[in-house]
C-alpha positions, 0 to 999 in steps of 0.5 A: 500500499502506497501513501502520500507523505508530506514533511519539511526539508528542515533537519528535524523532519528529515532526521525523523523520517529518514528511517521510514522512507529509506527502509532502515526499519520494516515498514510492514508493506507500506510505501510512501510517496514523499513531498518536501514543502515549507510548513506553510505549504504543508498547512495549505495542502492539509486544508485541501486534504491532498496528502494521506499523512503530513506534518502541519502547524498545530494552528493549521490543525484546528481547521482540519481536525474534521478530516485528519487525526493527530498522531502520538509520534513526530510531533515538535514540542518542547521548552525554549523552542518558540518563535522569535520576534526580531528587528533590524535595530533596537526595538523597545518591547513596550512599543508592542503593548499599544496599537500601531497599524503602521508596524509591518510584521513578516510572518512565516504563514497565516496558519503557523503556530508562530502567528497564533502565538503572535495573535495571543501575545499582541492581538492588535498587531494585524499588519502582517506580510506572509513570507516564506520563513527563510525569507524573513531575515532578508526582508527585515535587512532590506527594510521591506518589513519592520519586525520579523517573526522567525521559526526553524534554523533562523533562531540560530542565524539571526544574530549573525546578521546583526539582527535583534531579538525583541521577545521569545514568544515561546518563553511567553507561552511557557510563563503563561501555561507552564506547558511545552509549546506544541509547534507541529504535529503529524496528522493522518487522514481519518478516511484511512482504516484504523489499522493503517493510522495505528500501523503508520503511527507505530512506524514513525515512533520506530523511525524516531527511535532508530534516529536517536539510536543511530543519530549519524545514520541519516546525515547525508539525507539531512544535509541534502535538504538542509540548504548549505547549513552547517553541520553543527547548526543542523544538529542544534536544530535537531536537538531543539525540536526532536525530543521525548514528545516526538516518540510519543505525545504522552499525557504532557504532550496532549495536555500542551495541545489541549491547552493551545486549542483551549486558549485559541477557541476562548480568544476566537482564533480558531473555530470550535472543534468537535472531533477527538484530536487523536488517533 
């Protein structure tokens, strides 16, 4: 049986899925047709129901929970991993507390969890420009935007370009809730047989476990998709986003996801969800 699978070319995802798609583990008769896209493209594909299994932002998941269920394996949650709001020159955080429609903020996508957190922390900042996450730093340096909301490996590169951190929205979330921040998850189409859903979850867990046991096994594959990223940065990225929650959400992980959706619904950021979120 062949299933379509979408995930990002970022090191955390290629680290997770290397063993699965390269048959370093027994895939129990399943084959995968892989699509590599940035997270917002994956979010949009999920909105259209294009893939059987896909990585997506937890914010986007709220809009497709009727069609997709969340797997326990493969998610990116953690502490100290949240999006950063940055500027080209020194910017006083207190300026964010008052309405200012002139400030243009570059965001990595409408349905990213980063934009969701920005909406919780600073709901009046509405002048947003959607950009591919890897283009935000350049847009800031070229004065196309006033502030940038960065995710992924840009957390490690913005200072090298002379850019300044204003606020860590992950830190904001942790102080607000005491939970790990849910960034992205792996979802599967609800139309697939229950047995297939459970098998995919089991295989992704095994793929993560294989990666942890053989951390250098997928280095060529990871490097191939890492856009000339230095190896040290690749592994910082992996260490930041792949952890115990990637093997199994567990009670703590589910609590974090439930808290995210509860706060979002209370603030009318996402629609009410009737379905059970999980497989």
